[in-house]
Structures are given as C-alpha cells and as structure tokens.
PASEBA-1860 file (N, C-alpha, C; in nm, 3 decimals):
! residues 260
1> MLVDSHCH> -8.889/-2.586/9.183/-8.794/-2.489/9.219/-8.800/-2.353/9.136 ~ -8.769/-2.262/9.220/-8.754/-2.126/9.135/-8.629/-2.065/9.117 ~ -8.593/-1.989/9.057/-8.455/-1.912/9.015/-8.462/-1.769/9.044 ~ -8.353/-1.711/9.124/-8.352/-1.544/9.148/-8.271/-1.530/9.056 ~ -8.331/-1.444/8.924/-8.227/-1.447/8.835/-8.187/-1.304/8.833 ~ -8.170/-1.243/8.957/-8.121/-1.100/8.958/-8.099/-1.081/9.095 ~ -7.992/-1.072/9.196/-7.964/-0.988/9.300/-7.816/-0.963/9.321 ~ -7.794/-0.923/9.420/-7.658/-0.840/9.458/-7.618/-0.887/9.586
9> LDFPEFSA> -7.561/-1.014/9.597/-7.521/-1.081/9.711/-7.391/-1.018/9.760 ~ -7.351/-0.946/9.691/-7.182/-0.889/9.737/-7.238/-0.742/9.828 ~ -7.359/-0.722/9.811/-7.352/-0.586/9.876/-7.363/-0.608/10.037 ~ -7.312/-0.494/10.069/-7.266/-0.485/10.221/-7.416/-0.507/10.327 ~ -7.518/-0.497/10.250/-7.664/-0.517/10.337/-7.672/-0.712/10.406 ~ -7.576/-0.773/10.279/-7.563/-0.900/10.317/-7.467/-0.949/10.398 ~ -7.359/-0.879/10.417/-7.217/-0.946/10.467/-7.236/-1.009/10.588 ~ -7.305/-0.946/10.693/-7.291/-0.997/10.802/-7.382/-1.155/10.787
17> ELDQIVDR> -7.434/-1.208/10.714/-7.550/-1.333/10.754/-7.552/-1.380/10.584 ~ -7.446/-1.368/10.473/-7.480/-1.421/10.378/-7.475/-1.579/10.349 ~ -7.449/-1.658/10.448/-7.454/-1.821/10.458/-7.601/-1.862/10.471 ~ -7.640/-1.757/10.582/-7.810/-1.778/10.626/-7.875/-1.728/10.508 ~ -7.847/-1.636/10.443/-7.932/-1.546/10.307/-7.955/-1.676/10.227 ~ -7.846/-1.732/10.177/-7.825/-1.865/10.098/-7.941/-1.968/10.158 ~ -7.898/-1.992/10.261/-7.960/-2.116/10.317/-8.141/-2.092/10.317 ~ -8.174/-1.985/10.353/-8.312/-1.960/10.348/-8.364/-1.941/10.198
25> AREAGVGV> -8.263/-1.941/10.099/-8.328/-1.931/9.959/-8.359/-2.056/9.924 ~ -8.305/-2.127/9.965/-8.272/-2.304/9.945/-8.391/-2.353/10.008 ~ -8.418/-2.298/10.123/-8.562/-2.349/10.191/-8.691/-2.326/10.157 ~ -8.671/-2.215/10.082/-8.765/-2.139/10.049/-8.808/-2.232/9.872 ~ -8.708/-2.342/9.855/-8.753/-2.336/9.708/-8.644/-2.278/9.582 ~ -8.583/-2.188/9.641/-8.501/-2.094/9.529/-8.382/-2.180/9.514 ~ -8.361/-2.243/9.377/-8.244/-2.349/9.371/-8.124/-2.261/9.283 ~ -8.151/-2.207/9.256/-8.042/-2.090/9.165/-8.035/-1.938/9.191
33> CVTIGTTL> -7.955/-1.875/9.215/-7.928/-1.752/9.229/-7.833/-1.683/9.123 ~ -7.860/-1.578/9.059/-7.758/-1.516/8.973/-7.719/-1.371/9.066 ~ -7.565/-1.346/9.112/-7.568/-1.206/9.146/-7.494/-1.130/9.060 ~ -7.520/-1.009/9.044/-7.504/-0.961/8.945/-7.400/-0.798/8.962 ~ -7.296/-0.828/8.839/-7.201/-0.725/8.825/-7.263/-0.539/8.818 ~ -7.213/-0.492/8.914/-7.234/-0.349/8.873/-7.134/-0.237/8.809 ~ -7.024/-0.289/8.845/-6.897/-0.213/8.825/-6.788/-0.350/8.817 ~ -6.690/-0.303/8.734/-6.573/-0.385/8.720/-6.485/-0.396/8.801
41> AKFPAVRA> -6.472/-0.262/8.883/-6.381/-0.230/9.009/-6.411/-0.326/9.120 ~ -6.522/-0.358/9.137/-6.598/-0.461/9.221/-6.648/-0.593/9.204 ~ -6.607/-0.634/9.084/-6.621/-0.751/9.032/-6.551/-0.880/9.068 ~ -6.472/-0.848/9.171/-6.371/-0.956/9.219/-6.474/-1.019/9.317 ~ -6.525/-0.925/9.400/-6.628/-0.932/9.515/-6.741/-1.019/9.497 ~ -6.820/-0.984/9.358/-6.923/-1.044/9.296/-6.861/-1.221/9.229 ~ -6.766/-1.196/9.233/-6.695/-1.343/9.169/-6.681/-1.425/9.261 ~ -6.617/-1.363/9.366/-6.604/-1.443/9.501/-6.718/-1.489/9.561
49> VAERFANV> -6.843/-1.430/9.567/-6.967/-1.459/9.612/-7.045/-1.623/9.529 ~ -6.981/-1.583/9.388/-7.061/-1.695/9.296/-6.945/-1.828/9.335 ~ -6.853/-1.822/9.369/-6.732/-1.934/9.419/-6.745/-1.972/9.556 ~ -6.840/-1.920/9.612/-6.824/-1.960/9.769/-6.933/-2.077/9.765 ~ -7.046/-2.045/9.644/-7.194/-2.147/9.688/-7.192/-2.191/9.541 ~ -7.246/-2.293/9.555/-7.250/-2.393/9.424/-7.396/-2.355/9.344 ~ -7.455/-2.327/9.412/-7.584/-2.249/9.330/-7.592/-2.131/9.301 ~ -7.470/-2.044/9.334/-7.498/-1.910/9.298/-7.387/-1.846/9.194
57> WCSAGIHP> -7.455/-1.790/9.090/-7.359/-1.798/8.950/-7.339/-1.656/8.935 ~ -7.304/-1.561/8.861/-7.276/-1.400/8.871/-7.247/-1.347/8.712 ~ -7.294/-1.237/8.721/-7.259/-1.163/8.565/-7.122/-1.075/8.600 ~ -7.100/-1.004/8.450/-7.004/-0.894/8.460/-7.077/-0.821/8.356 ~ -7.025/-0.688/8.436/-7.089/-0.570/8.398/-7.062/-0.410/8.457 ~ -7.114/-0.304/8.400/-7.069/-0.168/8.446/-7.249/-0.112/8.435 ~ -7.304/-0.091/8.528/-7.452/-0.024/8.522/-7.423/0.113/8.464 ~ -7.524/0.133/8.437/-7.540/0.266/8.362/-7.525/0.385/8.444
65> HEAEPEPL> -7.516/0.393/8.581/-7.480/0.480/8.689/-7.336/0.497/8.683 ~ -7.293/0.376/8.621/-7.126/0.401/8.673/-7.036/0.405/8.503 ~ -7.114/0.444/8.410/-7.042/0.452/8.316/-6.966/0.577/8.268 ~ -6.971/0.697/8.348/-6.897/0.766/8.366/-6.753/0.748/8.432 ~ -6.767/0.679/8.560/-6.629/0.651/8.611/-6.564/0.542/8.563 ~ -6.643/0.419/8.516/-6.609/0.351/8.434/-6.629/0.343/8.277 ~ -6.548/0.383/8.224/-6.602/0.412/8.044/-6.529/0.300/7.968 ~ -6.610/0.225/7.912/-6.535/0.112/7.836/-6.477/0.180/7.707
73> LGPAPLLA> -6.393/0.125/7.631/-6.314/0.148/7.509/-6.346/0.016/7.420 ~ -6.384/-0.087/7.464/-6.455/-0.184/7.356/-6.452/-0.292/7.459 ~ -6.520/-0.388/7.441/-6.529/-0.517/7.518/-6.450/-0.626/7.580 ~ -6.333/-0.576/7.551/-6.225/-0.643/7.599/-6.251/-0.714/7.761 ~ -6.271/-0.591/7.828/-6.278/-0.606/7.990/-6.355/-0.737/8.045 ~ -6.511/-0.695/7.954/-6.622/-0.781/7.964/-6.581/-0.938/7.958 ~ -6.492/-0.921/7.806/-6.467/-1.085/7.770/-6.371/-1.141/7.835 ~ -6.286/-1.066/7.929/-6.174/-1.143/7.990/-6.300/-1.202/8.118
81> AAQHPKVV> -6.335/-1.108/8.171/-6.412/-1.152/8.260/-6.517/-1.268/8.268 ~ -6.563/-1.285/8.127/-6.681/-1.376/8.077/-6.599/-1.513/8.084 ~ -6.459/-1.523/8.091/-6.391/-1.632/8.080/-6.391/-1.763/8.184 ~ -6.421/-1.687/8.313/-6.452/-1.737/8.445/-6.573/-1.847/8.431 ~ -6.548/-1.940/8.488/-6.673/-2.044/8.446/-6.798/-1.992/8.533 ~ -6.814/-1.912/8.615/-6.910/-1.869/8.705/-6.982/-1.743/8.608 ~ -6.926/-1.680/8.526/-6.976/-1.605/8.458/-7.078/-1.641/8.393 ~ -7.221/-1.574/8.411/-7.280/-1.647/8.284/-7.391/-1.545/8.243
89> GIGETGLD> -7.348/-1.415/8.227/-7.447/-1.323/8.192/-7.344/-1.166/8.189 ~ -7.375/-1.127/8.094/-7.301/-0.954/8.046/-7.426/-0.862/8.114 ~ -7.363/-0.768/8.208/-7.435/-0.646/8.259/-7.447/-0.679/8.425 ~ -7.512/-0.594/8.478/-7.596/-0.547/8.412/-7.577/-0.392/8.344 ~ -7.624/-0.368/8.240/-7.591/-0.214/8.181/-7.739/-0.191/8.072 ~ -7.718/-0.088/8.009/-7.815/-0.006/7.973/-7.850/0.112/7.971 ~ -7.982/0.212/8.000/-7.962/0.292/8.036/-8.077/0.348/8.087 ~ -8.035/0.446/8.186/-8.100/0.529/8.276/-8.095/0.683/8.299
97> YYYEHSPR> -8.230/0.728/8.201/-8.232/0.862/8.207/-8.337/0.965/8.328 ~ -8.328/0.868/8.416/-8.426/0.889/8.530/-8.315/0.987/8.638 ~ -8.216/0.912/8.691/-8.117/0.963/8.759/-7.988/1.013/8.677 ~ -7.970/1.003/8.586/-7.878/1.046/8.499/-7.744/1.059/8.597 ~ -7.720/0.966/8.674/-7.594/0.961/8.746/-7.434/0.999/8.651 ~ -7.487/0.920/8.500/-7.364/0.961/8.419/-7.449/1.009/8.302 ~ -7.369/1.091/8.198/-7.451/1.142/8.101/-7.476/1.067/7.999 ~ -7.589/1.090/7.942/-7.645/1.007/7.823/-7.524/0.908/7.742
105> DAQRSNFR> -7.434/1.025/7.641/-7.358/0.929/7.570/-7.259/0.831/7.649 ~ -7.217/0.868/7.728/-7.113/0.792/7.814/-7.206/0.638/7.833 ~ -7.351/0.625/7.869/-7.414/0.503/7.894/-7.436/0.463/7.775 ~ -7.467/0.552/7.649/-7.477/0.455/7.519/-7.380/0.385/7.469 ~ -7.256/0.473/7.502/-7.149/0.367/7.472/-7.109/0.266/7.490 ~ -7.139/0.254/7.667/-7.097/0.154/7.747/-7.222/0.057/7.717 ~ -7.313/0.076/7.682/-7.416/0.010/7.626/-7.395/-0.098/7.506 ~ -7.340/-0.034/7.415/-7.302/-0.117/7.319/-7.206/-0.181/7.327
113> HHIRAARE> -7.121/-0.142/7.388/-6.972/-0.247/7.458/-7.049/-0.391/7.495 ~ -7.106/-0.337/7.567/-7.175/-0.470/7.663/-7.227/-0.561/7.564 ~ -7.322/-0.496/7.424/-7.385/-0.570/7.376/-7.293/-0.667/7.254 ~ -7.183/-0.570/7.222/-7.050/-0.648/7.188/-7.011/-0.773/7.234 ~ -7.016/-0.765/7.359/-6.951/-0.848/7.453/-7.021/-0.987/7.468 ~ -7.177/-0.941/7.478/-7.284/-1.052/7.463/-7.298/-1.146/7.342 ~ -7.234/-1.051/7.238/-7.265/-1.131/7.079/-7.133/-1.236/7.103 ~ -7.017/-1.168/7.147/-6.929/-1.254/7.123/-6.913/-1.372/7.214
121> TGLPLIVH> -6.944/-1.357/7.311/-6.941/-1.494/7.431/-7.064/-1.558/7.418 ~ -7.167/-1.512/7.362/-7.315/-1.591/7.367/-7.397/-1.580/7.485 ~ -7.342/-1.518/7.577/-7.392/-1.514/7.708/-7.515/-1.389/7.716 ~ -7.590/-1.422/7.762/-7.721/-1.331/7.770/-7.711/-1.192/7.831 ~ -7.769/-1.084/7.779/-7.732/-0.916/7.774/-7.827/-0.927/7.903 ~ -7.779/-0.839/8.021/-7.897/-0.790/8.123/-7.933/-0.650/8.123 ~ -8.052/-0.615/8.067/-8.042/-0.501/8.055/-8.149/-0.420/8.161 ~ -8.075/-0.287/8.238/-8.164/-0.179/8.270/-8.230/-0.075/8.208
129> TRDAEYDT> -8.325/-0.078/8.228/-8.382/0.070/8.120/-8.460/0.154/8.234 ~ -8.444/0.266/8.235/-8.563/0.375/8.341/-8.550/0.503/8.269 ~ -8.678/0.545/8.189/-8.711/0.637/8.102/-8.603/0.694/7.997 ~ -8.624/0.578/7.924/-8.512/0.529/7.824/-8.557/0.465/7.734 ~ -8.685/0.430/7.727/-8.724/0.312/7.616/-8.723/0.334/7.476 ~ -8.723/0.521/7.430/-8.664/0.481/7.272/-8.545/0.435/7.265 ~ -8.444/0.520/7.313/-8.331/0.469/7.294/-8.265/0.339/7.333 ~ -8.328/0.318/7.400/-8.292/0.155/7.433/-8.368/0.035/7.341
137> ITILREEM> -8.502/0.087/7.255/-8.505/-0.012/7.189/-8.433/0.042/7.044 ~ -8.394/0.132/6.998/-8.312/0.187/6.906/-8.173/0.103/6.925 ~ -8.143/0.125/6.989/-7.954/0.078/7.038/-8.010/-0.092/7.037 ~ -8.080/-0.158/7.077/-8.101/-0.291/7.076/-8.129/-0.325/6.956 ~ -8.225/-0.268/6.839/-8.254/-0.325/6.720/-8.143/-0.284/6.606 ~ -8.069/-0.175/6.622/-7.951/-0.170/6.569/-7.841/-0.256/6.557 ~ -7.829/-0.296/6.710/-7.735/-0.405/6.740/-7.743/-0.551/6.688 ~ -7.897/-0.544/6.701/-7.943/-0.726/6.663/-7.935/-0.707/6.521
145> RAGPFTGL> -7.898/-0.597/6.413/-7.885/-0.611/6.299/-7.766/-0.636/6.297 ~ -7.685/-0.608/6.338/-7.526/-0.611/6.341/-7.492/-0.763/6.366 ~ -7.571/-0.837/6.436/-7.535/-0.965/6.467/-7.618/-0.994/6.582 ~ -7.653/-1.120/6.591/-7.753/-1.173/6.710/-7.699/-1.131/6.844 ~ -7.809/-1.159/6.946/-7.737/-1.185/7.107/-7.883/-1.213/7.158 ~ -7.850/-1.269/7.276/-7.976/-1.279/7.333/-7.969/-1.215/7.450 ~ -8.093/-1.207/7.540/-8.081/-1.119/7.653/-8.233/-1.088/7.739 ~ -8.202/-0.993/7.843/-8.352/-0.997/7.875/-8.371/-0.852/7.949
153> IHCFTGTQ> -8.495/-0.817/7.971/-8.506/-0.676/8.000/-8.523/-0.700/8.194 ~ -8.426/-0.664/8.255/-8.447/-0.683/8.412/-8.522/-0.570/8.449 ~ -8.591/-0.648/8.568/-8.673/-0.556/8.695/-8.789/-0.491/8.555 ~ -8.850/-0.533/8.495/-8.923/-0.490/8.410/-9.063/-0.384/8.449 ~ -9.049/-0.253/8.425/-9.138/-0.158/8.488/-9.206/-0.096/8.346 ~ -9.184/-0.116/8.212/-9.198/-0.043/8.078/-9.320/-0.059/8.043 ~ -9.357/0.003/7.965/-9.499/0.037/7.836/-9.480/-0.110/7.768 ~ -9.628/-0.101/7.698/-9.657/-0.212/7.635/-9.539/-0.219/7.494
161> KLADAALD> -9.542/-0.094/7.476/-9.428/-0.108/7.353/-9.286/-0.146/7.412 ~ -9.220/-0.122/7.487/-9.114/-0.162/7.524/-9.123/-0.347/7.536 ~ -9.222/-0.377/7.571/-9.254/-0.545/7.632/-9.243/-0.601/7.496 ~ -9.341/-0.531/7.370/-9.339/-0.602/7.248/-9.215/-0.594/7.167 ~ -9.123/-0.463/7.210/-9.013/-0.493/7.119/-8.920/-0.572/7.172 ~ -8.938/-0.589/7.320/-8.846/-0.721/7.368/-8.863/-0.827/7.284 ~ -8.996/-0.855/7.308/-9.043/-0.984/7.267/-9.003/-0.999/7.138 ~ -9.019/-0.889/7.070/-8.976/-0.908/6.905/-8.828/-0.937/6.870
169> LGFFISVS> -8.756/-0.896/6.957/-8.601/-0.919/6.941/-8.548/-1.042/7.002 ~ -8.677/-1.146/7.076/-8.596/-1.248/7.089/-8.576/-1.224/7.256 ~ -8.616/-1.131/7.318/-8.577/-1.120/7.473/-8.666/-1.205/7.553 ~ -8.630/-1.197/7.661/-8.697/-1.251/7.772/-8.751/-1.097/7.901 ~ -8.832/-1.101/7.959/-8.898/-1.039/8.044/-8.890/-1.086/8.198 ~ -8.787/-1.010/8.293/-8.799/-1.048/8.426/-8.874/-0.961/8.504 ~ -8.930/-1.034/8.619/-9.029/-0.967/8.717/-8.984/-0.949/8.818 ~ -8.984/-0.803/8.876/-8.953/-0.823/9.016/-9.073/-0.778/9.119
177> GIATFKKS> -9.032/-0.753/9.259/-9.131/-0.741/9.340/-9.213/-0.591/9.333 ~ -9.183/-0.529/9.222/-9.235/-0.382/9.226/-9.403/-0.438/9.151 ~ -9.403/-0.527/9.063/-9.513/-0.596/8.990/-9.636/-0.640/9.104 ~ -9.574/-0.670/9.232/-9.665/-0.681/9.353/-9.731/-0.571/9.420 ~ -9.692/-0.458/9.371/-9.742/-0.337/9.436/-9.848/-0.299/9.448 ~ -9.936/-0.250/9.541/-10.069/-0.189/9.465/-10.084/-0.103/9.372 ~ -10.004/-0.009/9.369/-10.036/0.065/9.240/-9.957/0.023/9.105 ~ -9.957/-0.100/9.098/-9.871/-0.149/8.981/-9.975/-0.203/8.887
185> EELRAVLK> -10.095/-0.141/8.907/-10.199/-0.220/8.810/-10.126/-0.222/8.663 ~ -10.103/-0.095/8.633/-10.073/-0.080/8.489/-9.932/-0.193/8.428 ~ -9.851/-0.183/8.506/-9.758/-0.305/8.489/-9.767/-0.441/8.476 ~ -9.893/-0.471/8.593/-9.936/-0.577/8.532/-10.012/-0.618/8.454 ~ -10.087/-0.526/8.423/-10.166/-0.556/8.256/-10.057/-0.555/8.166 ~ -9.941/-0.506/8.164/-9.843/-0.529/8.057/-9.808/-0.675/8.072 ~ -9.736/-0.700/8.180/-9.735/-0.839/8.220/-9.799/-0.931/8.169 ~ -9.923/-0.953/8.183/-10.042/-1.030/8.140/-10.025/-1.072/7.989
193> TVPLDRLL> -9.980/-0.961/7.944/-9.991/-0.997/7.760/-9.856/-1.083/7.728 ~ -9.749/-1.080/7.837/-9.587/-1.140/7.807/-9.639/-1.312/7.828 ~ -9.614/-1.368/7.718/-9.628/-1.533/7.723/-9.545/-1.590/7.815 ~ -9.610/-1.692/7.854/-9.529/-1.761/7.962/-9.415/-1.832/7.982 ~ -9.403/-1.836/7.831/-9.256/-1.888/7.798/-9.153/-1.798/7.801 ~ -9.194/-1.694/7.818/-9.058/-1.572/7.782/-9.029/-1.494/7.914 ~ -9.094/-1.553/8.050/-9.094/-1.485/8.172/-8.989/-1.544/8.250 ~ -8.917/-1.465/8.332/-8.832/-1.463/8.428/-8.888/-1.415/8.571
201> VETDAPFL> -8.824/-1.458/8.665/-8.858/-1.396/8.825/-8.718/-1.344/8.869 ~ -8.736/-1.258/8.955/-8.608/-1.209/9.011/-8.662/-1.089/9.164 ~ -8.546/-1.083/9.201/-8.558/-0.981/9.349/-8.501/-0.842/9.353 ~ -8.410/-0.858/9.272/-8.324/-0.730/9.281/-8.284/-0.695/9.449 ~ -8.271/-0.773/9.527/-8.221/-0.779/9.670/-8.060/-0.711/9.624 ~ -8.061/-0.671/9.767/-8.132/-0.591/9.871/-8.265/-0.481/9.797 ~ -8.287/-0.435/9.704/-8.414/-0.355/9.693/-8.514/-0.444/9.646 ~ -8.649/-0.351/9.672/-8.755/-0.364/9.600/-8.829/-0.491/9.648
209> APMPYRGR> -8.851/-0.500/9.788/-8.916/-0.649/9.827/-9.034/-0.631/9.776 ~ -9.137/-0.754/9.791/-9.245/-0.740/9.692/-9.348/-0.734/9.839 ~ -9.424/-0.764/9.848/-9.538/-0.760/9.922/-9.563/-0.890/9.960 ~ -9.572/-0.907/10.131/-9.584/-0.841/10.208/-9.460/-0.763/10.272 ~ -9.378/-0.770/10.221/-9.203/-0.744/10.293/-9.192/-0.587/10.246 ~ -9.261/-0.538/10.188/-9.222/-0.374/10.096/-9.162/-0.326/10.215 ~ -9.073/-0.250/10.172/-9.031/-0.152/10.307/-8.905/-0.208/10.350 ~ -8.904/-0.349/10.369/-8.790/-0.460/10.451/-8.665/-0.443/10.352
217> RNEPAFVV> -8.539/-0.509/10.385/-8.434/-0.527/10.310/-8.524/-0.698/10.204 ~ -8.488/-0.645/10.101/-8.505/-0.810/10.021/-8.400/-0.899/10.000 ~ -8.463/-1.016/9.967/-8.368/-1.112/9.979/-8.403/-1.228/9.875 ~ -8.319/-1.311/9.831/-8.325/-1.432/9.734/-8.505/-1.510/9.760 ~ -8.488/-1.557/9.929/-8.657/-1.645/9.912/-8.756/-1.555/9.899 ~ -8.754/-1.435/9.878/-8.878/-1.331/9.892/-8.928/-1.362/9.707 ~ -8.823/-1.421/9.658/-8.889/-1.405/9.508/-8.996/-1.521/9.478 ~ -9.030/-1.614/9.583/-9.124/-1.670/9.568/-9.252/-1.601/9.599
225> NTAAMLAD> -9.275/-1.501/9.653/-9.362/-1.391/9.654/-9.406/-1.322/9.534 ~ -9.318/-1.328/9.460/-9.348/-1.230/9.322/-9.414/-1.358/9.231 ~ -9.338/-1.493/9.273/-9.414/-1.597/9.199/-9.545/-1.599/9.183 ~ -9.565/-1.621/9.314/-9.724/-1.602/9.345/-9.792/-1.516/9.257 ~ -9.766/-1.413/9.314/-9.853/-1.279/9.215/-9.870/-1.308/9.064 ~ -9.745/-1.365/9.006/-9.754/-1.388/8.852/-9.832/-1.506/8.838 ~ -9.803/-1.573/8.914/-9.905/-1.729/8.868/-10.048/-1.686/8.892 ~ -10.085/-1.587/8.991/-10.243/-1.533/8.989/-10.268/-1.477/8.892
233> LKAVPPET> -10.162/-1.383/8.821/-10.212/-1.282/8.717/-10.229/-1.359/8.579 ~ -10.158/-1.483/8.577/-10.131/-1.566/8.474/-10.231/-1.677/8.473 ~ -10.353/-1.690/8.608/-10.441/-1.781/8.602/-10.364/-1.943/8.593 ~ -10.264/-1.909/8.619/-10.195/-2.110/8.614/-10.127/-2.136/8.760 ~ -10.160/-2.242/8.794/-10.078/-2.305/8.963/-9.989/-2.252/8.969 ~ -9.949/-2.233/9.090/-9.800/-2.187/9.158/-9.683/-2.255/9.072 ~ -9.712/-2.411/9.080/-9.572/-2.512/8.987/-9.583/-2.502/8.872 ~ -9.669/-2.441/8.785/-9.687/-2.423/8.641/-9.568/-2.327/8.623
241> LANATTEN> -9.603/-2.203/8.710/-9.508/-2.079/8.681/-9.396/-2.109/8.734 ~ -9.335/-2.196/8.833/-9.243/-2.185/8.908/-9.153/-2.250/8.793 ~ -9.221/-2.386/8.760/-9.171/-2.495/8.625/-9.096/-2.409/8.497 ~ -9.237/-2.320/8.461/-9.164/-2.242/8.340/-9.087/-2.131/8.328 ~ -9.098/-2.056/8.459/-8.966/-1.963/8.485/-8.822/-2.019/8.471 ~ -8.838/-2.133/8.549/-8.721/-2.200/8.567/-8.653/-2.282/8.431 ~ -8.783/-2.296/8.375/-8.716/-2.373/8.246/-8.663/-2.279/8.144 ~ -8.724/-2.131/8.135/-8.707/-2.026/8.070/-8.565/-1.970/8.104
249> FFRLFTKV> -8.539/-1.948/8.244/-8.412/-1.912/8.303/-8.276/-2.034/8.201 ~ -8.290/-2.139/8.211/-8.215/-2.249/8.192/-8.178/-2.241/8.026 ~ -8.295/-2.229/7.967/-8.315/-2.173/7.820/-8.218/-2.059/7.797 ~ -8.212/-1.955/7.862/-8.165/-1.867/7.820/-8.017/-1.821/7.883 ~ -7.956/-1.891/8.018/-7.858/-1.895/8.102/-7.796/-2.051/8.044 ~ -7.771/-2.043/7.949/-7.715/-2.180/7.914/-7.588/-2.224/7.982 ~ -7.493/-2.120/8.022/-7.393/-2.139/8.070/-7.418/-2.229/8.236 ~ -7.539/-2.207/8.295/-7.559/-2.243/8.440/-7.587/-2.382/8.436
257> ARPQ> -7.546/-2.479/8.538/-7.548/-2.635/8.573/-7.643/-2.609/8.633 ~ -7.755/-2.702/8.602/-7.847/-2.739/8.691/-7.818/-2.795/8.806 ~ -7.892/-2.740/8.937/-7.887/-2.813/9.061/-7.901/-2.974/9.033 ~ -7.835/-3.061/9.142/-7.876/-3.198/9.142/-7.964/-3.183/9.212
END
C-alpha cells in the first residue's frame, strides 16, 4: 500500500469526478489520501471530502499565500478545527518568498501560530517553504526550543542544508512528482541522502504530475510513479519503498486509522 500524504481533493479540478478519482487511487494501491487545507474559509469543503470517504483524511491550515487575507491572532481557530476526528494535521503553512502573495511578516506570524497549534494538539505540522529556507529553519529551531512538535517538509525541493536541518529537528521529508522531472538531478542527489525511514510520498494534486504525466492534471493514483522513481533512487524494491513510506506516514500521522 502507498499513501498520498498531500493532495487537494476539494479543488474544482476534481469536482466532476471525485468518486472516480478516489476509486482510481485505490485501484492503483493508494490506500490513504490526506486532502490539505489551504484556507480556513474553505475548510468546511476540505472536511466534507474527508467525511465522504473512509480512506481520505484532512488537515486544517492557512497557506502562506493566504496569510494576509486570513491573519491569525492565535492558534484557537486551528485548535477548534483539529477537534474533528478526520483532521489529522496542521497546515499547510510556512513561508513562500518566491511569489510573496502575502507580506513576509504576515507569513511568519501565521507560521508560528500554526506551530503552536501543532504543539498543543500533537498533530504534525505540514510545512510549505519556497525561497525562504533561512527563515523557515530559524523559526522551526526557535519554536522547537520552546516545546517539541512533529512535522514534515511537504513537496521537498530544497537544498541539502534544509534537508539536514529538517532531519535534525526530527521532521520527515515528503517527495512529490517534481523529483521525477528530468532537470531535478540536484534534488534527487539531496533525496538520496535522506534515510528511508524519514521519507513520505505525495502528489500535491492537482498540481505537479510526475513523469510520464507531466503537464496533465495530477491525481492521487499517480503517486505510484513518484514512489517508483524513489525506489530506484534508493536502490530498493518498490515493495520496500512502499512499506517504508507507508509505515513512516502512520508513525507521523498517528490520528489516521489504518485501512482494513
């Protein structure tokens, strides 16, 4: 079994055939999906998808792009959302200095409130970081000193420095279809150094379809292709990679019930 640890099944790209999308994932051997919250305003729709399918879970959070329109004054709204039995993670949150759709100060403030929610709930923090490695590492280290929490770097595309810092903090690293792209040699070199017991796989669907589907709408079933590349990179059989990443997922996302 594989797990798609990060997708966006509430997005309009899936609305016309959501049942078929989930069925195709199951047929491909993807036993669990986590559909990720990006705004609190749209969280009810994310939660509804998770409630609709036994093998789909969700997170609650505010993407860094949305930090200005949805500023947090504290972790309370996230703590309230996390009480739902299907909410298994906090985020996605973090810092994005590439697009800067929200001011950096607003992103950093929201990021810290998400971390506090993760610490209080015990749920893993789902971190998005782009062109913001220094501040991401700094904030995670500062907050870890204030009290422990768990988490992952989602859709990892960073440097060796970010990977090493994340691993040192006890975080996991999640691999998306970007790692299958022809020009991702440097990324694959970093991923090769990450221990097998700290890796997850994801799609970030509907974005970032792996090879050979690049350019198409991504969907959870395609996580199989990313896993196959990662197994080859780590020089292990596909079954070993699937078992390892799935066990890693359940070690991190402790609120998720294993499918029967």
